[in-house]
C-alpha positions as CSV (number, residue, x, y, z in Angstrom):
1,M,-19.3,-34.3,-9.9
2,S,-21.3,-37.5,-10.6
3,E,-25.0,-37.8,-9.9
4,I,-27.3,-40.7,-9.2
5,V,-30.9,-39.6,-9.8
6,G,-33.9,-41.4,-8.4
7,S,-37.6,-40.9,-8.1
8,K,-37.3,-39.2,-4.7
9,G,-34.1,-37.1,-5.2
10,K,-30.5,-37.3,-6.2
11,V,-27.0,-37.9,-4.7
12,A,-24.1,-35.9,-6.1
13,F,-20.5,-36.9,-5.3
14,S,-17.0,-36.5,-6.6
15,S,-15.0,-39.6,-7.4
16,F,-11.6,-38.1,-6.9
17,G,-12.2,-34.8,-5.3
18,T,-12.8,-33.7,-1.7
19,E,-16.3,-32.1,-2.1
20,P,-18.9,-33.4,0.3
21,I,-21.5,-35.9,-0.8
22,T,-24.8,-34.0,-1.5
23,L,-28.3,-35.5,-1.0
24,T,-31.1,-33.4,-2.6
25,T,-34.7,-34.3,-1.9
26,T,-38.0,-32.4,-1.8
27,E,-37.2,-31.8,1.9
28,G,-33.9,-29.9,1.1
29,V,-30.2,-30.4,0.6
30,T,-28.0,-32.3,3.0
31,Q,-24.2,-32.4,2.7
32,F,-22.0,-35.2,4.1
33,P,-18.4,-34.2,4.3
34,I,-16.4,-37.4,4.2
35,E,-12.6,-37.0,4.3
36,N,-10.4,-39.4,2.4
37,P,-8.1,-41.5,4.6
38,P,-4.4,-40.5,4.4
39,H,-2.3,-42.5,2.0
40,V,-5.2,-44.6,0.9
41,Q,-3.2,-46.3,-1.9
42,Q,-0.1,-47.0,0.2
43,P,-1.0,-50.4,1.5
44,M,-1.6,-51.8,-2.0
45,I,1.5,-50.2,-3.4
46,Q,3.6,-51.7,-0.5
47,M,2.2,-55.2,-1.2
48,V,3.2,-54.9,-4.9
49,V,6.7,-53.6,-4.0
50,D,7.1,-56.4,-1.5
51,E,6.2,-59.0,-4.1
52,L,8.6,-57.5,-6.6
53,N,11.3,-57.6,-3.9
54,G,10.5,-61.3,-3.2
55,I,9.3,-60.7,0.4
56,G,5.5,-60.8,0.0
57,C,2.5,-61.7,-2.1
58,S,0.4,-59.1,-3.8
59,P,-3.3,-59.9,-4.4
60,S,-3.2,-57.7,-7.5
61,K,-2.3,-59.7,-10.6
62,G,-2.5,-58.9,-14.3
63,E,-5.8,-60.8,-14.5
64,S,-7.5,-58.7,-11.9
65,A,-6.0,-55.5,-13.4
66,A,-7.4,-56.4,-16.9
67,R,-10.9,-57.1,-15.3
68,T,-10.8,-53.7,-13.6
69,T,-9.7,-52.0,-16.8
70,W,-12.6,-53.6,-18.6
71,V,-15.2,-52.4,-16.0
72,I,-13.8,-48.8,-16.1
73,D,-13.9,-48.9,-19.9
74,Q,-17.6,-49.9,-19.8
75,F,-18.4,-47.0,-17.6
76,L,-16.5,-44.5,-19.8
77,K,-17.3,-45.8,-23.3
78,D,-20.3,-43.5,-23.9
79,Y,-18.4,-40.5,-22.5
80,R,-15.4,-41.3,-24.6
81,S,-17.5,-41.7,-27.8
82,R,-19.0,-38.2,-27.2
83,T,-15.7,-36.5,-26.4
84,A,-13.3,-38.2,-28.7
85,S,-11.7,-35.9,-31.2
86,W,-9.5,-37.5,-33.8
87,P,-7.5,-35.4,-36.3
């Protein structure tokens, strides 16, 4: 679970799980069950497959993938430096 903590409470959520979003304040705890849509990745996968088959155009290119990877790496660099175990 990830948490965002503020001066009046916190929000806890799972990035890849199905747990409800939890809001905790001095007034109590509120949960927001939000279901993932079915096959959320399918439309993007289909666009990539269509482009590879020469019948479409995918908005996802190597440049955008590299940019996304860089952003994810920035989020994870502190975590990785704490958990890295090299022989």
